[in-house]
C-alpha angles and dihedrals in degrees: 000000000000118000112230119215120217091257098036113123120226119248093258090052091052090053092053093060115095112237128211132191109239141164116228144167109249146170128176143187131193116250134178122256093255092056092046094052091043093048087236105167116215113238092246090067101053113140124259112231096259091053091050089051095052092046091053090049093051089048093055093044091053092047093053099039090101092053090049090050088052093049089050090056090056102032123015094186093055089048093053090045093053089046088054092053087048091056093046089056092048091052094049090048092047090050091054093053090050088060094046116104104255117239109264094243094045111115138171114257135190104222141173106230133198137157086257098052147296143257130216144171121249141158089236126085116224124207116246111255093014120134135235142177116224131196110206129188111199110212145252092020096041096233110175126220132181112196138166119229140181121220108243097173139004118181134172113252107186107292097358143033131254112219122199117201133192116209115245125209089346109190113240090236089057093047088052092053091048092049089051093049093049091050090050091052091049092052090047090052094049091052090055094055119091112277088000093279 
């Protein structure tokens, strides 16, 4: 019988999440269940300075989003100006990360992403119900996320394996980042369709 972590979504809940195809930079390391549930990051995944900077900027932006909304209700022009400054800072931080030396084990992966988890192809078979810590970089803005996951399925697919992961103890701020990223991918996909349909 499968163990269920405190934040593990049910099968029905996982089916309710909207999934998108995406390409990310990713690296991962196996951890034990206690480390995953405690959000204890393995030393191999410690942040580079640029990633720490972007994570701090995102945290500040989320903390002050309610103030920006309140300003927007009073003064649309000021709200637009402040959003423009935020965008400038995001672009500068993203460029800084582009020039950083990538971690040796960081690779580009094609993934299927939802708010409940992700799946990816690899040459490695991962044990069912095992845990791992992932460092994801969402492109093209180089937004870094460090998340913990449980392996809910790993099956052979030709010469490689497809590993399906469920997020464990996902922080609300990280869930918001993933949801926003998924929405942006959906909008971009719609714009590419004929007549924007």
